[in-house]
N, C-alpha and C positions, 0 to 999 in steps of 0.2 A: 334213403338218406335225405334229409332236408337239404334243399338246394343251397340255402344260405350257409349251412354247415360245410358244404362242399367248396366253399370259397368263392361262390358266385355272387354277383351283385344283384340288387333289386331289379326285377324285370316286370314289365318292360321299362327300360331306362328312358325317362322323359328327357328329350334333348331340347325341345322348344326353340326359341329364337336365340341365335348366337351371332357373334361378329365374324362375318366372312371377310377375310383379308383380301383386298384388291389393290390395284395400282393404276395410276394414269400418268402419262408423260406429258411434259410441256417442253416445246422446243421452238425453233424458228418457224416451223410449219404451223404452230398454234399461237404465234404472236410474240414470242421472246425475241429480243433484239439479237441475241447470239445463243448458240448452244453451249458456249463456254460459260457455265454458271459457277460463280466463285463464292457466293454466299446466299443464304436465305434466312429470313427472320420473320417472326410474327410480331407485329407492332399494332397494339390496340385492336386485335382481332383480324388485322389485315395481313395478307401474305406479301412480303417484299422480297424481291430477288435481285441480286447484283450479277450481271453478266459482264463480259469484257467490254461491252458497249454502254455500261452504266446501270443505274437502278431502275426497276420497274415495279408496279403494283398490280396485283390481280384484281380486276373489277368485273365481276360476273365471269364471263368466258373470254375477257379481253385483258391484255397486258398494256398498261399505260406507263409511259416514261415519267419519272419523278426525280426530285432532288435527293441527294444522299441523306438518309436518316441520321439522327444524332447517335444512335446506338453504334458502338465500335464494330467494325467489320469482322474482327477476330474474336467476338464474344463467345461463339460456340467452341472455338478451340481452347479458350481459357478454362472451359468447364470440364475438359477431359479428365484432368488429374483429380479434381474434386469428386466427380461422379464415379470414376474408376475406383477411387479409394473407398467409396461408400458401397458400391454395388459389384465391383469386379470380383472374380473368383477364378479358380483353376479350370472352370468350365467355359470360360470365355472362348468362343470359337476362333477369333483372330486377335492378333496382338498389335499390328501396325496401325494403331488408332490415330485418327486425324482430327476428330471433333466429337462432340457429345451434346445431348439435350435431354431434358426430362420434363414430362407433363402427363397428366391423365393416368398416373399410376404406372407409367412405363418409362424406361430409360433406353435411349438410343445412342449407339456408338457408331461413328463412321470410321472407315479405314481405307487403305489403298486397295482392298479386295472386298468391298461391299460394306453392308451395315449389319449390325446385330442389335437385337432388342431384348431387354430383360423385363419380364412382367411378374416377377415374384420368384417362383421356383425354377422357371425354365428360361433358356435362351433360345432365340430364333435367329437364323442366319438368312439374310436376304442378299442374293448375289445373282448376277447374270441378267439377261434381257427380260426374263419373266418379271423381275422386280425393279431393275435400275437401267437407265440409259447407258451408264458406264459404272464400273466397279470403283473408279477413282472418285471417292467421296470427299468433297471440300467442306461442306457444312450441313448441319441438320437443325431443323426447327420442329420440335415435338409439339403436338397439339393436345388440347384437353380431352379430346375424344379418343386418345390413345394412339393416334396415327402420327405421321411425320411428313414434313417436306424435306426433300433431300437434294442438295446441290451437287451435281457431278460435272465432269469434264465434257460430257456430251448431252447435257440437258438436265431438266428438273423432274424429279419423281415425286408424286404424292401417293403415299401408302396409307390406306385408311381401312376402317372396319365397317362393312355394310351389313345392316341387320338382315338376317336370312334364316330360313328354316331348311331342314333337310329336304322337305317336300318341294320348296321353291327351288332348291338347287337341282333336284331331280327334274323338275319341269324345265329348267334351263337346259340341262343336258339333252332331254328329249327333243326340245325344239332345235337344238344345234344338230343333232343326228338327222332329223328330218330335213334340215336345210342343206347339210354339207356331207354327210357320211353314208349316203345310200348309193349303191351301185347297181346298175341294170334295172330293168322293169320289176325285178323281183325284190329289190331293195336290200341286197346283201350289205351288212353294216361293216364298214372298213374305214381306216383313216383316210383323210383327204390331203391333197398336196396343193400348195399355193405357189404363185410366181414370185411373190414378194413376202419376205418374212413378216409374220404376224398380220397379214392382210387377207381377209376372207372374201374380198370382192370378186375374186376369180379362183375357183377351186376345181380340181379334177380328182377322180378316183381311179386307182389302178388295182387289178387283181393281185391277190397274194396266195401263197401256198395254203393258207389257213382261213379262207373266207368262210368255209363251212363251220369251223370251230368258233370263230369270233361271232358269227351270226347266231350260232347256237347259244352262246353265253349271253348275248344280248336278248335273244328270244326267251331264255330261261328267266331273265329278270322281268320281262313283260308278263310271263305266266304268274310269277309271284305278285306282280303289281295288280293284275286283274283279281287274283284271289284275295289280296289284302285290301284293295280300295274299291273294287267294282267299277272302276273308271272305264267306260266303253272304249276310250281311246287305247287303253292298255290291251284290251281284248283284240281290237283291230290290229294292233302292232304284233301281238303274239300270233294271230292267224297269218299275217303277212310273213312273219319269220318262218312259220311252218311251211307255207307254200314255197318259199325260197329254198328251204332245206329239202323239201320233198322233190323239188325239181332236180336236185343233184342226184337223186336216185332214178329219175325218169330220163335225164339227158343221155346217159350211156346206153340206153336201149335203142336198137336199130342203128341206122346209118351204115357207113361203109366199114366201120371198125367197132362193132358192138361189144360191150363187155357182158359177161354172164349176169343174168338177172340177180339183183341184190347188191351189185357193186354201187358204191356211192362216190361220185366225182368230188374232187377237191373244190372246184369252182367252175364258172363258165365265163366266156368272153363273147360278146356279140360278133358275128362274122362280118359286120359292117366295120369293125376295127381291124387294124393290121394283124395279119396271121401270126399268132404267138409261136407257131412252130418255126418261124424264121428268126426268132430272138436268138442271140448268140449262144446261150446256154442250152437251147433245145434243138439245135441242129445236130446232125450226127457227129460232126466234127467237134462241136462244143461238148456234147455228152462224152465223147471219148477223152477229151481233155479233163473233164471232171473226174472220170474214173482213173486216169493216169496220175492225177494230182494226189491220189491217195484215198479216194472214196471207193473202197473195194465193193461196197454194196450197190453202187450206182448201176442202174440197168440201162444199157444202150439199146434203144429201139425207136421206131417211129410209126405213126405219129404220136408224139407226147400229148397232143391236143387233137383228138378226133372231132368230127363234126356231127352234130345231132341229126336225127333222121329228117327233120324238117328244114335243115340247112341254116337255122337261125343262130346257132351258137357253136363255138368250140368248147369242149369240156376237158378239164384237166385230169389226167390219169395219175397213177402211182400214189393213191391216197394212203395216208398214214394213220397210225393208231390214235394220235391226238384228235384227228378229225372225228373218228368214230366215238371217242369218249365224249366229245361235245354233242354229237347227234343224240346219243342215248340219254345223256343228262337232260337235254331239252325235250325229247319225245316223251319221256316219263312225266315230266311236269306238265307238258301240254295235254297229255292224255288225262291226267288226274285233275287238273285245275281249270282247263279251258274248254276241252272238247265236250260239249253238252249233249249233242245228239248222237244217236247210234251211227249215223252216216259219217260224222266227224271222227268218231272213235275208230270206225272201220278204216278210214284213210290212214290213221296212224298204225293200226294193226298191219295193214298191207305192207307198208314200208319196213317196219320192224321185222315182220315175218320173213319177207324176202331177203333181208340182209342176214339175219341170223341163220336161216336155212342155207344161204350162200356160203357162209363161213364153215358151217358144219360139213357141208358137202365137199369143201375144198380143204379139208384137214385143218380147220380153224385158221384159215389164212384168206385174206382178201385178194381176189384175182381181178385184174382188168383185162383188156383185150390182148395184152402182151404176156400175161402170165401172173405169177404171184408178185404182189407189190413189195417194196423194200422193207417197210416198217410195220405194216398191219399183219404181223405174224404172231399167232397165239398157240401154235400146235405143240403138243407134248414132245414130239421128236426134236423140235427146234429148241424150245425153252429148257428142257431137261437134259438134252444130250448133245447139243451143238454149242461148243465153247463161244462161238460168236454171239450167242444170245444169252449168255450167262448174266450179263448186266441187266437185261430186260426181263429176266425170269419172274421176279416178284411182281413188277408193275403189270406186265402183260397177263399174268395169271389173274391178278386182281381185275383187270379190265374184262377178261372173258367171263369170269364168274359174275361180274356185275351186269354184263350184257345179257347173259342167260337168265338171271333173276329178273331183270327188267322185261325181257321178252316174255317170260312166263306170266308176269303180272299183266302186261298189256294184252297179250293174245289169249290168255287163259289156258294155254296148251302146257300141260304138265310134262310133256316130253322134254322140254328144255330144262326142267328141274332134274330129270333123269340124266341128261347129258352133263349137267353141272356135277351131279353126284359121281358120275364116272370119272370126271376130271379130278375131283377131290380124292376119291377113294383109290383110284388106280394110278394116278399120275401126280399126286402130291400137291395139287394147286392150293389147297387150304394152308399147307405148310409153307408154300412159296410166298403167300401173302404176308407171312410174319415178317418178312424182310422185303417190302415192296420197292425199296430203293437202296442200292449199295452206295454208301457215302461215308465220309470221315468226320461226322459231327455236323452241327448246324452250320448253315451257310455254305455247304459244299454240295457237289453234284449238280445235276441239270434241273433248273427251276421249272422247266416245262413239265418235267415228270411230276412235280408237286401239284401243279394245277390239274393235271390229268388224274392223279391219284385221289385228290379230294372229291372230284366229281364222281368218280367210280365208287369210293367208299360211301358217299351220300346215298346213292341208289342201292348198293348192295345191302347196307344196314337197314334201309327202309323196307326192302322187299324180302329179306331173308326171314323165314318164320321159325327156324330151328333155334331155340334159346342157346344151346351150347355153341352152335356156329356163330350166332350173334356175338356172344361173349368173346370168342376167339378173334373174330374180325374186329370188334371194338378195341380189344387190347392191342392188336396190331396198329389200328388207327391211332391209339393213344401214343404208342412209341413214335409214330410218324409225326403227329401234331406237336409233340414236345420239341422237336427240332425246328418247327416252324413258328412256335409261339413268340419268339422275340421280333418277328417281322411285322407285328401290329396289323395283320392282314384280316380285314373284316370278313371277307369271303371264306377264307380258311377257318377262321374262328367260328363262324356261324355253321359251316358244314360239320365241324366237329361237335359243337355244343348241342346240335339237334339230337344226336344219338347218345351223348355222354353225360349230360347233366343229371346228377343224382345217382349215377350208376357206379357199381364197384366190380372188381374182378378178383376172384378167389382162386388160388391154386395151393400147392403144397407148402408154399412159403408164407402164406397169409392172404389178407384181403387188402386190396389197393383201391383207392378212390380214382375213378376215371374222369371225374369232372374237370373241366379246364381250370387253369390257374386263376387266382382271384382278380387279376387285372385284364382278363380276356375281353370283357365288355367295354370297359373304359378305354382300352387300347383301340378297340374297333370303332367306337363312336368318335374318338379323337381323330382317327384317320379319315372317317367320313366327313367330319367338320372341316378338316384342314385340306381336303382335296381342292386344288385351285380351280376356279372357273375357267381360267386360261389353259386350254389343252394343247397349245402349240408346243413343239418339241424344243423349247429353248435350252441351250446348254447350261448345265450346272456343274461347277467345279467345287469339289469338297475335299480333295485329297490333301490339301495344305492345312486343314483345320486343326487347331490345337485340342479341340474337344473330341476328336475321333481317335480311336486306337486300332491297332492291327488286330485282326481276328486271331485267336489262339488256334492251335492245331497244326497239322502238317503243312509245311510251307507251300507245297505244290497245290494242295487242295484249296488253301485260303489265300494264295498269293494275290496281293493287290486289293484285298477285300478289307473293309473297315466297318466299325460300328461306333455308335455314340458311347460315351463313358458310362452310360446307364445300362449298357448291354443290349440296346435295341437299335433298330435300323434308323437310317436318316429319314426324317419325316417326309410325307408325300409332297409337301409344298417346298421342299428343298432339293427336289430331284425331278426327273421326268421318266415316265414309263407309259407304254400303251396298254398292256394287259397284265394279268396276274401271273404270267409266266416269266416275269422279269427277275433279274438278280438284284435284290434290294440292298446288297452289301457292297455293290460297286459304287465308289464315291463319286465318280465323274460320269454324268449321263447327259442325254439330250443331243441336240444338233443345232441346225441353223434357224430354227423357227419357221420352217417351210412345210412342216407336216402337222396337220391338225388331227390329233387323235380324238377318237370318239369317247363319249362319257359312259359307255356300257360298263366300264371297269368300276364305276361308282354305282350305277343303277342296279346291277345284279345283287351286290351285298346289301344295298339300302332296302330294296323291296323284299329281299329274303329275310332281313331283320324284322321288317314290318310283319311279314306273313307269320313268322315263327314267334312273334311277340317278344323279341329281344329288345327292340327299340320302339319308341313312339315319338311323334313330332310334338 
């Protein structure tokens, strides 16, 4: 089938230079006489602001006191009715308007709960500290370049559009990661924490349950980057990510509490730092509390953090399936795209062989020094016969078949294909994959499962050579992706499009196109362009918006979840999230602006899109 007939857009989609929306704040600290800004106007190209201490003019980077201009102070308020009558619609996000201004083909409305901008077919909502010093907007002065100066009760904001390319945006995120988001000598990529909201002058990094997963997804992006651009820095970063992830397999070997060979630790903490076993949740008493609070799967044992044989690191045990999904996704890309020499490839083979042999030997379950882990369980006896694992049956069957296919590809050992065939033929794993996630329609279920499933489908479809199985797996992937398509997620869209473009599925009821819907690529590029450069976790409140509607479906499954009235999620610049395991249907997100998330969430789909020729700068 011709790709254009399948409803796909021209590829690669040329993005080129676009307007990256950014903001800067002006307050007493930058020269305003007061943070109480009551009005702002553009007079003969100059920015004039009235605070509670009088009028000032912006001269370069200084604010100078001036006499009051002749223009009435309430001019912007007077324009609300006129502009609302001309441009307002039932899609206006907020109603409690206070002011308005138009210039440069865009219309801005201020309110008691932020600002909205109309640029033709779409409205944009700008609220919270990512965009404004305060949501109480007093006046707006739109500019001919499409931006605006916004007077608020706690300072003046300038929102404007900076010419940028996706490559330049990627370069910015790369530099931010190298400066702020690397932990330990190995450079695990993780969010940073600050002492002051929005201030990068002093940052710290802390371990998380999923350092291996997040570093895997970052490293996967660097593999795509090297393959697509041949930038030596991308290769260096991919190699560094591999060495960091490899160490998670080396760390549990030896020491006083060694795990069986092939176990992969969640993360490591230097022994020069406080003992993590003494954290409240990891003491025996804390673990018993966790179990008593209702976590029946919680394992009470010690140490949760054994020490490496050389005494340099604590390594975290009880690794879960999402960690393994990330590792295998990365290892396959690193092996195929980055490892050039036989020695490099053998280092990958060793880690993969050790892990897959470990799981086969332990009834398809990951074992640390204290026994089987809580969540890395893939055995037929558990998935098919233990009611506690019914919800995980499809996803964990998918994961294990994906691991085996990946291991067979990397090691060249056909034994792993025989093991996969046994799981399919005798234990129904291929049928289990048809329902990889039990949910009640789109926007329901656990979003971490979605991220895991898409990584596993990508590898499984890439390495499965049986055409009939490929069709079956791709049809299952289609059913899954349909539920994710309104999320405008470029990573999910690209994972699916790689295998599905131009493909069809035929059964007794007919032939079905498996290509993604016609807007998959425009949705993806829009999300990439709108990713904010500011990755602080500023709070975003959207639950009051008039342009959002409650999700249909069972009230329990969709409670509190909302979507735009076009059926899609809130855009990425109107919310905050760290990773693609987020719940994009939750209207209120973010925090106090003291966590600096990394840009890997952008880098992976961007470089993936470049590599697969979906997008071009």
